[in-house]
N, C-alpha and C positions, 0 to 999 in steps of 0.2 A: 504494500500500500504506500503510495507516495505521500510526502509530507503535506502537500496542498490538500489532498483528499482527506487525510487524517485531521487536519485543522478544520476543514469544512464540516466534518462529522462532529468535531468538538463544539463548534459554533452552533450547529443544529441542536445539540443536546441542551443548550442553555435556553431554548425557546420555552416560554411559559413557565420559567423557573423563578425562584426568588431573586436570583442574580439580576435579571432584567428589571424587575420591579424595584430592587434596591438602587439600580443605576438611574432609573427615571425619577423616582421619588427623591433620591439623594441629590441629583442635579437640580431639581426644582425647588428644594427646600429653601435655600437662601434667597433665590430670586423671588419666591412667594413672600418671604418676610420683607424684603426690600420694597416690593410693590405695595404691600399693605402699609408699611411705614410711611412711604412717600405720599400715599393717598389720605391716610388718617392724620398725619402730622407733617404737612408739606412745608411749613414756614422755615424751619431750620434747614431742611434739605435744600430748598430752593436757593437760599443765601450761600450755602457752601458749594453748590453745584453750578453757580452762575457763570464762572469764568471758563472752566474746562469740565463740563458736566460728564462727558464720557470717561475721561481719565480718572476723575474722582470716583465715579460710579463703579467702575471696574476695580479700582484699587481697594475700595471699601469691601467689595464682594470677595475678592481674592484674599484679602486680609482675614475676613471672617472664615473663609474656606480652608486656607492653607495650614493654619495652626493646629486644628484638631479634626474637623469634619472630613477633610480630604484624606489625611492619613488613616482615619478610622474607616473610611470607605474602602481604602486599599486593603486593610486588614480583613474586612468582611468579605470582599469579593474574592480575595485569594483563598479564603476558607470555603466559600460556597461552591466554586468550580470543582475542586477535587471531591467535595462531598457528594456530588452527583453520583460518582461511582460507589462511594461508601454506602450511601443511602439505598441504592438499588442493588448493592452487592454484585457489581458487575466488573470488578477489577480483574478477575480471572478470565473473563471473556475478552477484556481489552488486551491482556497479555497473550491470549491464545490467538488473537488476530494476526494476520501476516504483516506485521510492522515491527520495526526495531524499537528498542527501549528509548533511544534518542528521539524517535518520531513521537512516541507516546509522551515523553517528558516535555519536549519543547512545543508540541502542538497545544498542550493544555496551557502552558505558560503564555503562548502567543494569544490564545483565546482570552485569557485574563486581560491582556493588554488591548485587545479589541474592545473589551467592555470598558476599560479605562478611557480609551480614545472616544468611545461613544459618550461617556460621561462628560468629557471635555466639550464635545460638540453640542450636547444638550445644554450644558451649563452656560456656555457663551451665547447660544441661541436664546435661552430664557432671559439672560441679562439684557441682551439687545432688545428683546420684546418688551421688557419692563420699561426701559427708557422711552420707547415709542408710545406704549400704552398710557403711561402716566402723563406724558406731554399732550396726548390727544384729549385726555380727560381734564387736565389742568394746564392751561396755556401759559402759566407763569413759569413752568419748567422750560429749560432752554435746550433740551436734547436735540430737537429738530432744527435748531438754528446754528449748530456747530458741527464741524466735520468730525469724522471718526477715523482714528489711526489704526488701520488694519495691520500695519507693520508692527506697531507696538504690541498689539494684542497677540499676534502670531509669535512674537519673540517671547512674551510672557508664557504662553501656552507651551512652546517648545522647551524652554528652560525648566519650567515646572515639571513637564513630562520626564525630562532627563533626571530631575531631582528625586523622582519616586522609584527609580530603578532598584535602588538598594532595598527599600521597604518591600516592594513587590516580590523580589527574589527571596528575601528572608522569610516572608509570610507564606510564600508558595511552598518552600521547602518544609517549613513547620507543618503546613496543612497536609502535605503528603506523608509526613512521618507519623502524625497522630490521627487515629481513626475518630477520636472524639472531637466533635465540632467545636466544643467550648475551649479545649486546650490551646490551640493556636491563637484564638481570639483573646483569651486571657493573657497569654504571654505577650502578644502584640500590644494590648491595651496597657499592660504594666510598663513595657518598654517605651510606649508613647508618652505616658504620663511622666515617667522618670526623665525622659529626654526634655520634655517641656519645662519641667522644674529646673533641670540643669541649665537650660537656655535662659530662663528667667533670672537665675542666679548669676548669669554672665560668665559661665565656665569657659575658660579660654580654649578648650578642646571641643566645643559644641559642634564644630563643623564635621567632627568624626561620628556624630550621632545620626544615623539614617532617618530617624523618625521626625527630625526637625528640618531636614533638607528643603522641603517645599517652602517652609516659612522663611528660611535663610535666603532662598532664591528671590522671594518677593522683597526682602530687605535690600539686597544688593542691587536689584533693578532700579532702585531710587537713586543710586549713585552713578555718576557719569564716568565715561572713559574706563569702564571695566573690561576685563578680558572676555573672550568668547564664552569660556566655561570657568566658573569659579572653582576654588579648591573643593568645596563640599560636593559640587556636581561631578567632578572627577572621582571623588570618593564614592559617590553613589554608583557610578559605573564600575568601580573596583569592587564594591560590595556585591553588586549584581553578578559579576563574573565569578567571584569567589564562591558565593552561595549556590549559584547554578551548577558549578562544577561539583560542589559537595553533594547537592541534591541528586544530580545525575548519577554520580558514582554510588550513592546510597541506593538509588532505585535499581541500578544495574547489578550491584553486588549482593543485594539483599536476598537471602535464601527464600524467605516466604514473601511472595509478591501479592499485594492486595489483601 
C-alpha cells in the first residue's frame, strides 16, 4: 500500500469522529467570544481598533489562542487520532495490512497535521468573518475601511505552525505508547501548565520548552529585523525529529503491536 493511499485511508477514518468536531468547535470558540464582545461592549473595542483594526484584531485573537487553547488542542487531537484504533480494537488489522511500519506511523502523524492545518484555516476564516460581520452591524467599527495584510497573516500562521512541531511529535508518541486516552492528555496538560508557569516566571531557558513555543513565536513577531526562524522554532523542529525517531523505533521494535 502506498503512503498516499494509507494517508487517504487515515483521513477517511476521522470523518464523523470527535476529532472533526473538536477542530471546528475549537477554531470557532475564540472568534465567537470576540464577536459577542464586540457587539455587546463595542465602545472600548472601537477606540482600540480604530487605527489598525485588522492587526489588533488578529493579535488579540492569537494572543488568546497561543498561550493555552492552541497547545491544548494539539494535545487533544494527537490523542484522538490514535484512539480511533484503540477504541475499535483495530491495531492488529492495521499491522496485518500490506504496508510498512513507517507508512502506518507517518500517515497517522500526517493526518494529525491535516487536522491542525484545517484548524488554522477555520480559525482565520472565522476571525475574518467576525471583522466583517461586526462592521456591517455597527458602522462605527472600521474593519471595512482598512486594508488587510495577507502577508503578515501568512507569516504568523507559518511560524506558529512550525512552533507546534515539537508538541505534536511528543503528544503523538505518548498517544501511541498509552492505550489509555487520559494518560497522554494528563501528561501533556501537566507539561503545558508547568511550561506556562516557567515562562511567566521569566526562566531564561523557556525557549527549550515545546509547550510555550507558539506563545514565544507571537512575542517575537512584534519585534522587527528578526531572523527567519527563531531559536525556539529551530528547537521545535529538533524536538519533532527526535521524538518521531523515538516513536518510530518504538513502534517498529515493539514485540506486541497494538
